[in-house]
Every structure is written in C-alpha cells, then in structure tokens.
C-alpha positions, 0 to 999 in steps of 0.5 A, spaced: 496 464 516 492 467 510 493 475 511 491 477 503 485 472 502 478 470 506 477 471 512 481 477 512 479 484 510 485 487 505 488 492 500 487 489 493 489 495 488 491 502 489 489 507 483 494 513 482 493 520 478 500 521 475 502 527 471 505 523 465 502 516 463 508 514 459 513 516 463 510 513 469 508 506 465 516 506 463 518 506 471 512 501 473 514 496 468 522 497 467 524 499 474 519 495 478 517 489 473 509 490 473 505 487 467 500 491 463 493 488 464 489 493 461 490 499 457 486 505 455 488 512 452 489 515 459 489 509 464 493 503 465 492 497 470 498 493 472 498 486 474 504 481 477 500 475 475 496 477 469 490 476 472 490 481 479 490 488 478 494 491 483 496 498 481 492 503 476 495 509 473 491 515 470 493 521 467 486 526 467 486 532 463 488 538 467 492 534 472 497 538 477 503 536 480 503 532 487 501 537 493 506 536 499 503 537 506 496 534 505 493 528 507 493 522 502 498 516 500 505 516 504 506 509 500 503 503 498 507 496 499 508 491 494 509 484 498 514 479 495 513 472 496 520 470 498 527 473 501 530 471 494 525 475 490 527 481 495 535 480 493 533 480 486 530 486 486 535 490 490 540 488 485 536 490 479 534 497 483 541 498 484 543 497 476 537 502 475 540 507 480 534 508 484 535 512 490 533 507 496 531 507 503 531 500 507 529 498 514 528 491 518 522 492 521 522 485 525 516 482 522 519 484 515 524 487 511 523 493 506 525 497 501 523 504 500 523 509 494 518 513 490 515 513 483 516 519 478 511 523 481 513 522 488 508 517 490 511 513 495 513 505 494 515 500 499 517 493 496 518 488 502 518 481 504 515 478 510 518 474 515 514 468 517 508 469 522 512 465 527 518 469 528 513 475 530 513 478 537 506 479 540 505 483 547 498 481 547 494 484 541 500 489 539 506 486 535 513 489 536 516 492 530 522 496 529 525 501 524 532 497 524 537 498 518 536 493 513 542 488 513 543 488 505 549 483 506 545 478 509 539 479 504 544 478 498 547 472 500 541 468 499 541 464 493 537 468 488 536 469 480 536 475 476 530 480 476 525 478 471 519 482 473 514 481 479 513 474 481 506 471 480 505 471 487 506 478 489 500 482 492 499 489 495 501 488 502 498 494 505 497 501 504 500 507 509 496 514 509 497 521 511 491 523 515 489 529 519 487 526 526 490 519 529 483 519 533 479 520 527 482 515 523 482 510 529 475 511 530 473 510 522 477 504 521 476 500 527 469 502 529 466 502 522 470 497 518 472 492 523 480 493 523 484 492 530 490 496 532 496 492 532 502 497 533 503 505 535 509 509 533 508 514 539 502 519 538 503 520 530 502 513 527 497 507 528 498 500 524 491 496 523 490 489 521 485 484 520 486 476 522 493 478 526 497 481 520 502 486 522 498 491 518 494 492 512 493 499 513 497 504 517 496 512 518 500 517 520 500 525 522 507 526 520 505 532 515 501 535 521 495 535 524 489 538 521 492 538 514 487 538 508 486 533 503 489 535 496 485 538 490 482 533 486 487 534 480 493 533 484 497 527 482 497 522 488 492 517 491 485 517 487 483 511 492 485 504 494 480 498 494 479 494 500 477 487 499 471 484 504 471 476 504 463 476 503 457 481 501 455 481 508 461 484 511 461 488 505 454 491 506 455 492 513 461 496 512 458 500 507 452 501 511 456 504 517 460 508 513 455 511 508 458 509 502 455 510 495 454 504 491 457 505 484 459 500 478 465 498 481 464 497 488 462 502 494 465 508 495 467 512 501 472 517 504 476 516 510 475 522 515 482 525 512 479 525 505 482 518 502 478 515 497 476 507 498 472 503 494 470 497 498 468 490 494 467 483 496 471 477 493 
C-alpha cells in the first residue's frame, strides 16, 4: 500500500521556529541524523535522502520560548523504513542519553522525545498493513508498552543517520475543539476519521492509513493559538496528488496562494501549506 505518495494526501514537511538555530541544528543532525539540504543565515532545511525536505528550522528575530497550554504541535512523526532501523536508533539515542517515551500501537512501534525547544518528536516504524486490525472504517490502535528487547533482537547496524527511505509519517496537533477540527479536515480537506481516543483525540487519514493527521484537546478545550513569535510550529505541508484536488481544497478552505503553495490555518490556528506533487 502507498500511504505517502499518490493517490494519498499526506504530510510532507514540518517548519518550526527555534530559539537557537545552532543548538537545534546540532540536535537534528547528531542526535536524529538529518542531513542539511539548504542553509541560510537564520534557516536550515533538513533531509534524509538528500532531495526531499522533511524539517525546516527557522530562528526569526525576536523569537520567544515555546508557549505551553496553547494549540500547535504535539509531535511530528518520522517514519523509518524498517524495524532494524528502529533498533539502531534506540541504541543511538541511548548512547546520547536522550530521555525516551515508547509505545506499541499495534499498527506501529514508536519512540517519543523532544528537541531543545520542547517540540515533540516521534520516530516509528509501521507494521505491515496486513497486520492492522480494522472494525469497518476504524483501525484498532493501543498505547501498549514497547518491547525493547524484541526490537533490539532484530539484526541491525550501528546508526549512521536517517535512512534514505525515511518519510514524514504523520503530524499530531493540539487543537481547541475536536468537532471543529473534524469538520475542517473531513469536510474541507477530504480526510477520513479512522480512530478516536475517547472524546479528546481524533485520528484521520486518506487511503486507509492508520493516520496522517491526529488532533487532541489534551491542553484543554477553547485554548488559544500561540503568539506569532513563539517557538514551535510555523506550518506543515499537505501534499495533494494532483492540482485538481489541491485547487478544490484551496477553494473550500479559502486558502491564499503564495509562491510556495496555498496557505491556510485550521480552526485552531495551526498553519498548513498545501501543494500538489
């Protein structure tokens, strides 16, 4: 199954404000294993394969520390090609004394940690889609403990940076209203709800992926967006399979066309740039 290429609509790149570009770049290169694609004085774009932008770090003038209790990024999720890659990065992160959370979601095995500004990061590998359990249109996901011993028993190499097949797997956002987010992402952008975690989290996808986008109200309902100078999410990119679907989404959402795509914000103020590829 193809979940991060046509005909899916998927997350391509995440753009973040950071308070110290040099410190953040060192973290993303040395700890995670990104490579520099483009670099300017206050902005660096990072890649895994030398061609595809996955994360861009920006240090604007007057940037402030990340504000808590707001909408914005919960985490972005880096999808590794294999379980062996997950084993390799587990050992690598342990060597760097990175404080980890971890879960077995049945559809995937995942690690969780934060960058120097407190931006949440997930690194995960997917189980084969044939192993996922569906009840009609809802996929079964759990938050079980990760079996580190089982993962590390897989034959693997010493970590040497993100493999070329690494993708931006999904994004998980703090929002102010689940119902408003659901209406926006389903009615205007064409995503389908595929899982719910009580009344406080919703998982959405296209082409029956376990999720390309997740939203939650764990910071509270009715919360405001962070200030424009706050460290954290600037925007993320949604990649549409063709210009027709892109233009339909742009018209429905009232997105503004700019040089790098159609810009819009979801009801919680999370920035989105829509492109076709």
